[in-house]
Each structure stands twice: as structure tokens, then as C-alpha cells.
C-alpha positions in Angstrom: 0.0 0.0 0.0 1.5 3.4 -1.0 0.3 7.0 -0.9 -1.9 8.6 1.7 -3.9 5.4 2.3 -0.8 3.8 3.7 -1.2 5.8 6.9 -4.8 4.8 7.6 -6.3 1.5 8.4 -9.0 0.7 5.8 -11.7 0.3 8.5 -10.6 3.4 10.4 -13.4 5.6 9.1 -14.5 8.7 10.9 -17.1 7.9 13.6 -18.0 8.4 17.2 -15.5 10.0 19.6 -12.9 7.4 20.5 -13.5 5.2 17.5 -10.1 6.1 15.9 -6.9 7.6 17.2 -3.7 9.0 15.7 -0.3 7.4 16.2 2.1 7.9 17.8 0.3 7.8 21.2 3.5 9.2 22.8 5.2 11.6 20.4 8.7 12.8 20.8 11.6 10.8 22.3 9.8 7.9 24.0 11.7 4.7 22.8 11.6 1.1 23.9 8.1 1.2 25.4 6.9 -1.2 28.0 3.3 -1.5 29.2 1.4 -3.3 31.9 -2.2 -3.3 33.0 -3.6 -3.2 36.6 -7.3 -3.5 36.6 -8.6 -0.6 34.5 -5.4 1.3 34.6 -2.4 1.0 32.2 1.1 2.1 32.9 3.9 2.7 30.4 7.6 3.4 30.8 10.2 4.3 28.1 14.0 4.7 27.9 15.5 8.1 28.8 19.3 7.6 28.4 21.3 10.5 29.9 18.4 12.6 31.0 17.4 13.1 34.6 14.9 12.4 36.1 14.9 9.1 34.2 12.5 6.4 33.0 9.3 8.4 32.7 6.1 6.8 33.8 2.8 7.4 32.0 -0.7 6.4 33.0 -3.7 5.7 30.7 -7.3 4.4 31.0 -7.8 3.8 27.2 -4.3 3.1 25.9 -4.6 6.2 23.6 -4.4 9.1 26.0 -1.4 9.1 28.3 -0.4 11.5 31.1 3.0 11.6 32.8 2.9 10.8 36.5 6.5 10.6 37.6 9.9 9.0 37.0 11.4 5.8 38.2 14.9 7.3 38.7 14.2 10.6 40.5 16.6 11.2 43.3 20.3 11.7 43.8 22.3 8.6 44.3 19.5 6.2 43.3 21.1 5.4 39.9 24.0 7.9 39.3 24.3 9.1 35.7 26.7 12.0 36.0 29.4 10.3 34.0 27.4 8.7 31.2 28.1 9.5 27.5 25.5 11.0 25.2 23.0 8.3 24.2 24.2 6.1 27.0 22.5 5.8 30.4 19.1 4.2 31.1 18.1 1.6 28.4 15.1 -0.5 27.6 13.0 -0.9 30.8 10.4 -3.5 31.3 7.5 -2.9 33.7 5.5 -5.7 35.3 3.0 -6.0 38.2 2.7 -8.9 40.6 0.8 -9.4 43.9 0.4 -5.6 44.5 4.0 -4.7 43.6 5.4 -3.0 40.5 8.7 -4.4 39.2 10.9 -2.6 36.8 14.1 -3.8 35.2 16.5 -1.7 33.1 20.1 -1.4 32.2 22.7 1.4 32.8 25.1 1.6 29.9 28.3 3.5 30.3 31.9 3.1 29.1 35.0 3.6 31.2 33.2 5.2 34.1 33.6 4.8 37.9 29.9 4.1 38.6 28.5 0.6 38.0 27.1 -0.5 34.7 24.7 -3.4 34.2 21.2 -4.4 34.7 19.1 -3.6 37.8 15.7 -4.2 39.4 13.6 -1.6 41.3 10.2 -2.0 43.0 7.3 0.3 44.0 3.7 -0.1 45.3 2.7 3.1 43.4 4.0 3.5 39.8 4.2 7.3 40.4 6.9 6.5 43.0 8.8 6.4 45.1 10.8 3.6 43.6 13.3 1.6 45.6 17.1 1.8 45.3 18.3 -0.7 42.6 19.2 -4.3 43.2 21.9 -5.0 40.7 21.4 -8.3 38.8 24.3 -10.7 38.2 23.5 -10.7 34.5 25.4 -10.1 31.3 24.2 -7.8 28.5 21.2 -5.6 28.4 17.4 -5.5 28.2 16.4 -7.5 31.3 12.7 -8.4 31.6 10.6 -10.3 34.2 8.0 -12.9 33.7 5.7 -14.2 36.4 4.4 -17.7 35.7 1.1 -19.0 37.0 2.9 -21.5 39.3 4.3 -18.7 41.4 7.8 -18.7 39.9 9.4 -15.6 38.4 11.9 -15.6 35.6 14.3 -13.0 34.1 15.3 -12.8 30.5 18.0 -10.7 28.9 20.2 -10.3 25.9 24.0 -10.6 25.4 26.4 -11.2 22.6 26.5 -14.9 21.5 29.4 -17.0 22.6 30.8 -17.9 20.2 29.2 -15.7 17.6 28.5 -17.2 14.1 28.4 -13.7 12.6 29.1 -10.1 13.7 26.3 -8.8 15.8 24.8 -12.1 16.7 23.2 -12.1 20.1 21.3 -14.6 22.3 18.4 -14.4 24.7 19.0 -16.0 28.1 16.7 -17.0 30.9 17.2 -17.5 34.7 14.9 -17.8 37.6 14.4 -14.9 40.0 14.1 -15.4 43.8 11.3 -13.0 44.7 12.4 -13.0 48.4 16.0 -11.8 47.7 15.5 -10.4 44.2 18.5 -12.4 43.1 18.9 -14.6 40.0 19.2 -18.2 41.0 19.5 -21.6 39.3 20.9 -22.6 35.9 20.9 -20.3 32.9 19.1 -21.3 29.7 19.8 -19.9 26.3 16.5 -19.6 24.5 17.0 -18.0 21.1 19.3 -16.1 18.8 16.8 -14.4 16.5 14.5 -15.5 13.7 16.6 -15.0 10.7 20.0 -16.4 9.7 22.4 -13.5 10.0 20.0 -11.4 12.1 21.8 -8.9 14.3 20.9 -7.7 17.8 18.1 -10.1 18.9 17.1 -8.0 22.0 14.3 -6.6 24.1 12.9 -10.1 25.0 9.6 -10.3 26.8 7.8 -13.5 27.8 4.1 -14.2 27.9 1.9 -17.3 28.5 -1.0 -17.6 26.1 -3.2 -20.7 25.8 -0.7 -22.7 27.8 2.3 -21.9 25.7 5.2 -19.6 26.4 5.6 -16.8 23.8 8.8 -14.9 23.4 8.6 -11.5 21.8 11.8 -9.9 20.8 13.3 -7.2 18.5 16.0 -7.9 16.0 17.8 -6.2 13.1 19.1 -3.1 15.0 17.0 -0.1 16.0 17.3 1.8 12.7 15.6 1.1 9.4 15.9 -2.7 9.5 14.3 -3.0 13.0 11.7 -5.7 13.4 9.6 -7.7 15.8 10.0 -11.5 15.9 8.4 -14.2 18.0 9.0 -17.7 19.2 7.2 -20.1 21.4 7.7 -23.2 23.6 5.8 -25.7 25.7 8.1 -25.1 28.6 9.5 -21.8 29.9 13.0 -23.0 29.5 12.4 -24.1 25.9 13.2 -25.2 23.3 11.7 -22.2 21.4 10.6 -22.4 17.8 10.2 -19.3 15.7 7.0 -18.3 14.0 6.8 -19.2 10.3 5.6 -15.6 9.7 8.7 -14.0 11.2 9.3 -11.1 11.3 5.8 -10.5 12.5 6.1 -6.7 12.3 8.6 -4.5 10.4 8.6 -1.6 8.0 12.0 -2.4 6.5 10.4 -3.5 3.2 8.3 -0.3 2.9 11.3 2.0 2.0 12.9 4.9 3.8 10.2 7.4 2.6 7.4 5.6 4.4 5.7 7.8 7.1 6.9 5.5 9.9 10.2 3.7 9.9 12.4 1.6 12.2 9.4 -0.2 13.9 10.2 -2.7 16.6 10.7 -3.4 20.3 7.2 -4.5 21.2 5.5 -5.1 24.5 2.0 -6.7 24.7 -1.0 -6.1 27.0 -4.3 -7.9 27.3 -7.5 -5.9 27.8 -10.5 -7.0 30.0 -12.4 -8.2 26.9 -9.4 -10.4 26.1 -8.3 -8.4 23.1 -4.6 -7.7 22.8 -2.6 -4.6 21.9 1.1 -3.9 21.4 3.2 -0.8 22.1 6.1 -0.5 19.7 8.6 2.2 18.8 9.2 3.8 15.5 10.3 7.1 13.9 8.6 9.7 11.6 11.1 11.2 9.1 10.2 14.7 7.9 11.8 17.4 5.8 13.7 14.6 4.1 15.1 11.5 5.8 15.5 13.3 9.2 14.1 12.1 12.5 14.5 15.1 14.9 11.8 13.8 17.2 13.6 10.6 17.8 11.9 7.2 18.4 8.3 7.5 19.5 5.7 5.1 21.0 3.0 3.7 18.7 0.0 1.5 19.4 -0.9 -1.6 17.3 -3.7 -4.1 17.5 -2.8 -7.8 18.0 -4.9 -10.9 17.4 -4.0 -14.6 17.9 -4.1 -17.2 15.2 -3.1 -20.8 15.8 -1.3 -19.7 18.9 0.8 -17.0 17.2 0.4 -13.2 17.6 -0.6 -11.3 14.5 0.4 -7.6 14.6 -1.8 -5.1 12.8 -4.0 -7.8 11.3 -5.2 -7.1 7.7 -2.6 -4.3 7.3 0.7 -5.6 8.6 2.1 -2.2 9.5 1.8 0.6 12.0 -1.0 3.0 10.8 -1.0 6.7 11.7 -4.8 6.5 11.9 -6.0 3.4 13.7 -9.2 1.9 15.2 -9.2 2.6 18.9 -9.3 -0.1 21.6 -12.7 -1.2 22.9 -12.3 1.0 26.0 -14.2 4.1 27.1 -12.3 7.1 25.8 -10.4 8.8 28.6 -8.6 12.0 27.6 -6.7 13.9 30.2 -6.8 17.7 30.4 -4.1 19.4 28.3 -1.3 21.0 30.3 -1.2 24.8 30.0 1.1 26.0 27.2 2.8 28.5 29.6 4.6 27.2 32.7 5.4 29.7 35.4 6.6 27.0 37.8 4.3 28.1 40.6 3.5 24.4 41.1 7.1 23.4 41.0 9.0 21.6 38.2 6.6 19.5 36.2 7.3 16.0 35.0 8.1 17.3 31.4 11.3 19.0 32.6 14.6 17.1 32.7 18.3 17.9 32.8 21.4 16.2 31.4 23.2 13.7 33.7 22.3 15.6 36.9 19.1 16.6 38.8 17.5 19.9 37.9 17.4 20.8 41.6 21.2 21.1 41.6 21.1 24.4 39.6 17.5 25.8 39.7 14.9 26.7 42.2 11.3 27.9 42.0 11.1 31.6 43.0 8.9 32.8 45.9 6.4 34.3 43.5 6.9 31.7 40.7 9.4 31.6 38.0 12.8 30.0 38.2 16.1 31.0 39.7 18.6 29.5 37.3 22.3 29.3 38.4 24.9 30.0 35.8 27.4 27.1 35.7 31.0 27.0 34.4 30.1 23.7 32.8 28.7 23.6 29.2 26.6 21.3 27.1 29.7 20.0 25.4 31.6 18.9 28.6 29.8 15.6 29.1 29.0 16.4 32.7 25.9 17.8 34.5 25.3 21.5 33.6 22.6 24.1 33.9 20.2 22.9 31.2 16.5 22.4 31.9 14.8 21.0 28.8 11.8 19.1 27.6 11.3 16.8 24.6 10.4 18.3 21.3 7.1 16.5 20.6 5.7 18.3 17.6 7.0 19.1 14.1 5.7 22.7 14.5 5.9 24.4 17.8 6.7 27.8 19.4 9.0 27.7 22.4 9.3 31.1 24.2 10.7 32.2 27.5 11.0 35.6 29.4 14.4 36.0 31.0 15.8 38.7 33.4 19.6 38.5 33.4 22.5 41.0 33.7 25.6 39.1 32.7 28.8 39.9 34.7 31.1 39.1 31.7 31.0 38.1 28.1 31.5 34.5 29.1 28.1 34.4 30.8 25.3 33.2 28.6 21.7 32.5 29.4 18.8 31.6 27.1 17.4 28.7 25.1 19.3 25.7 23.9 18.2 23.1 21.3 20.1 19.9 22.1 20.5 16.8 20.1 23.8 15.7 21.8 26.9 17.1 23.3 28.3 17.9 19.9 25.1 18.9 18.0 23.2 21.8 19.4 22.0 25.4 18.9 21.9 28.3 21.4 20.0 31.6 21.5 21.5 33.4 24.5 21.9 36.7 26.2 25.6 37.4 26.8 27.7 40.1 28.5 30.0 42.6 26.8 32.6 41.3 24.4 36.4 41.8 24.6 36.2 45.3 23.0 33.5 46.5 25.4 30.4 46.0 23.2 27.2 46.1 25.4 25.0 43.2 26.4 24.4 41.1 23.3 22.2 38.3 21.9 24.1 35.5 20.4 23.0 32.7 18.1 25.5 29.8 18.3 25.8 26.5 16.5 27.9 23.6 17.8 28.4 21.0 15.0 30.7 18.1 15.3 32.0 19.8 18.5 33.0 23.0 16.7 31.4 26.3 17.9 30.3 29.0 15.5 28.6 32.3 16.3 26.0 32.7 13.6 24.6 36.0 14.7 25.4 38.7 17.3 23.8 42.1 18.0 23.5 44.4 21.0 20.3 44.3 23.1 18.8 46.8 25.5 18.6 46.5 29.3 15.6 44.8 31.0 13.7 41.6 30.5 13.9 39.9 27.1 11.7 37.3 25.5 13.6 34.6 23.5 11.7 32.4 21.1 12.2 29.5 18.8 9.6 29.1 16.1 10.0 25.6 14.8 8.4 24.8 11.5 9.6 21.4 10.3 13.3 21.7 9.8 13.4 25.5 10.2 14.2 26.7 13.7 13.7 30.5 13.7 15.3 32.5 16.5 13.3 35.5 17.6 14.0 38.2 20.2 11.4 40.6 21.8 12.4 43.5 24.1 10.4 45.0 26.9 8.8 47.6 24.5 7.4 44.7 22.4 9.8 45.2 19.5 10.4 41.8 17.8 13.6 40.9 16.0 14.1 37.9 13.7 17.7 36.8 14.4 18.4 33.8 12.3 16.7 30.7 10.9 18.6 27.6 11.9 18.9 24.4 9.9 17.2 21.6 11.9 18.7 18.8 9.8 21.9 18.7 11.9 19.6 17.8 14.8 18.6 14.5 13.2 18.8 11.6 15.6 20.8 9.7 13.0 23.3 12.5 12.5 25.8 10.8 14.9 24.0 7.5 15.6 22.1 9.1 18.5 19.5 7.2 20.4 17.6 10.4 21.5 15.5 13.0 19.9 15.7 16.8 20.3 15.3 18.6 23.7 14.6 22.3 23.9 15.0 24.3 27.1 16.8 26.8 29.4 20.5 27.0 29.5 23.0 29.0 31.6 26.8 28.8 31.4 29.9 30.9 32.0 31.8 28.8 29.5 34.3 27.4 32.0 34.9 30.7 33.9 34.2 31.1 37.7 30.8 32.6 38.4 28.2 33.3 41.1 25.5 34.7 38.7 21.9 33.7 38.7 19.2 34.4 36.0 15.5 34.7 36.7 13.1 33.0 34.3 9.5 34.3 34.5 8.0 31.5 32.4 8.5 29.1 29.5 5.9 28.4 26.8 5.7 25.3 24.7 2.9 25.9 22.2 2.2 23.3 19.4 1.2 24.8 16.1 -1.4 22.8 14.0 -0.5 22.2 10.4 
């Protein structure tokens, strides 16, 4: 199927409210989704990599409308991330509920750092938190997941590189029992699978289910880019042997071409509804303005049926549709958050920082707004810095902030940052006088491949200033407004360098507040009255 009909399920015709929905259900950087149901409530967690707080938790009543309710990693020392590299950190969580307790497994990935790497398990009785300190699992590889069998036993799966590997990138799915009293892995290890296809790379993200008396293993393979896919196997015993589905891969967009509206589909998790229908959350990306994926990997919702004991993803269509028939649940939208955040209620769940907690450098003012400390550290340093951002979740959006800041030197910069990574970002900032004594200035700065270039500079008057980014597809227009209401277009920035594939990044774009003295000592603080994130309908 090609053309506009490729994005719409044939039976997804306009109808009553709730009959159809638009994918993705969680736009912006929400990769590696995991979902579980508790009664009439559904909870979903996604990867967050180097951003803190980490592992965001969302809640839904209809699988379509999701609201953030907290983070799994949300306090200093719980899972330290101060030394992780860009696109490392918190990977591939799996969320499960058993006997009144939520269990979440994940992996911290870092290279050459002092803090521990590896897989861990945390628990909570409320998915909004607080979550426990981690129990580190004696397990190789990444992507741990729990399965609770109906005989009371618990099992943990994970992925590691095959030993020996028959080809480069070959991995294997392993299984061990989990002692629920000690939360330790016990007993022998069982190697279950190495993927569906001969030569398949990175069989990963394993999740186990028991359906009609058989054990069903759902995994990803093919890597997380264009060749990503979902594959399944099943066995009569939890320890195997597992046999792959004759229909593998059961969901992929690799054959649809790079110009398809949704690409890189994979990493599925399943959930059964009260009426015994099944759905899957999967991740994928939406290229736009060319083959560019600024929003990163997002969460999509796909119907699943069962035929002869095998899951059929997106039956009748075989692909993720952007317009899909809704689950048979009462529609339950949540109120939209206000576009303008003056922080009177504290830092909302949308706001995160890089590698360190936001509370380390910002505080809510007595009458609202934020007090933002200027830090010697920068976005390029690979360490925590004064950056408070949120995911870009829309192709077209206006982001605006009102800042009060009198820089003590030309090295002090405060304003907005657009971050893809340490080495790919844009800044629109208020800066102090330059070396020849020019007055307070506004700077537009690009960092590409680690090289800093000032694209625009001009003097600005005293007083509060509004800085805005008007994003329209791949155009990021920087705009400045002074206290008198005079508006100035500063520059239009090329968003293509923010593509998540630009340097094999695993994250999408974050936009937010930034304050640095570029390595120089400082005691300065900026006041931020408010920040707006206002989507623009196409």
C-alpha cells in the first residue's frame, strides 16, 4: 500500500469520539516502550538515556491518552548518571505488576566510568513512586525483563552477545529464575534463542508471555534503525526449546522503504484488555523534511490478534498506521497541560536535565518563575550542567521564555538551547560585553561536530527579554522581543543537523533553558519568568 492510504487502516473511518486515534500515542523521544495493566489502569515506561529524572512513567485508561505521573529514577544517588556519555545511560525498561508490587528492570550503559554499569531491578507499590534503590542483577548484556508464571515462579530474560558468535552482531536471549524474596537470580541459565533470521543482528528486548498454555517470546532484531523488526518464538516449557513463528518477522517496516511515514518499527510489548483483546506498544520514527528524525523514536499503538497460537500484529494491514481503530475501552482523555509554565506548582514532569538533577542548579522563586544558576560547565563537557529542557514532541511548535539577566562578563550566557547531543546543538542566549566592550548582546550559536560557530550577534537593551524558537519542520527561527514589544528575527537555523541519526544518536531533540559561564568562575543567577511550549497545528 502506498500513498496517503498507507497511513490509515481501511476500517478506520470517521465515527464516534474514541473510534479512531492518531499514532504515535506518545510523540517525541519515547523509545523502547513497556506497558502493563492493573485493573482498568495502564502504565507505560520508556527509555531516557542520559536525561534526569529518568525512565518516565505514564498512565492511561484507554491506551490512547497518556499522562506523565513521575519517573522511576528521580533522586540523587539512586542510579548515578553524572558520567554517562551521550545516548548512554538508562536503556530498555520492562514494567510488570505482581501481587500488588510493580517491578521494573532496566540497564545502565556507560563506558570507562567509575559508577556501575549493568542491569538492575527496582520496585514500588505506586507507579508514580517512590521507587526503591536498585538491586543489581548478576547478568550479562542488556534489556532484562521479568515474567511471572502462574505456578508462582518468576523468571528473568535478557540479551547478550553470542558465545561464540557465528556472525558479527549475533546475540542470544537467556533465561534465569528470580528469587522474589531476595530479588537475586538463581539456578541454571538457559539460552532460549538467537533471533528469527540467519544473520540477524541484535536479537534483543525479550519479553515472555503465557498464552493458551504456551510460552511466547517477543523480541526485537535487526538493529534499532531502518531494519528494525519484531519477531516471536514459542515453547511448551518456559526453559524451551523455542521455535520461531513461520511468519517472522511479524512486524517490520524495512520493506516499505525509507520514505514511508513511519520507519524503524520494533521493540514491542503486549498487553491484554479486559475483553481479552490484545494490543502492542512499539517504537518507530517519523522522518520529515527529508530523511530526518528530529523527534527521535516514538511510541505507537498496534492491535494484535492470535491465530493458531501466534500473535498477528496489525492484522489485515501488517504495518503501523497513523490512523487506527481505537481499543474497545471508554475514551479517557486527560486535560491538556497549559502552554505556559510559570513553575508556581514546581517543576513539572516534562522537565529534565542532562546527567544531573535539575534541583542542583535551579529553584522555584517565591512568586513563581525559576532562579537559574549560571554554571561553568557547558553542554559539550559531558557532565551535568545548567540545562533544563523538555522533549520536542511536535513538528511545528513555538517555544518562548522571558528572562531577566545581567551578565557579569562576556563569558556568561543565558537563554534557550536546542540539544541533540553534546556535539550537535544550537543556542540563542543573552551574553555580556565582548572583549572590545560592546554592550549586552544576543548570540545565536551553533555547535556542529563539536565546533562552535557564532552565527549572529547584536546588542540588546537592558531589561527583561523574550527569546523564542519558532519551529516549522526543519526550520528553527530564533526571535527576540524586548520590553517595549519590539520583535527581531535573528536567524533561521537548519534543523537537519539535529537529526537523531546524525551521529547514531538514540535520543530526539530537547529544547529548554541554558545558563553557562563557559568554564569561567561565576556566582551569577538568572531569573526566568515563564516558559511556553505551544504546538502549532498544520
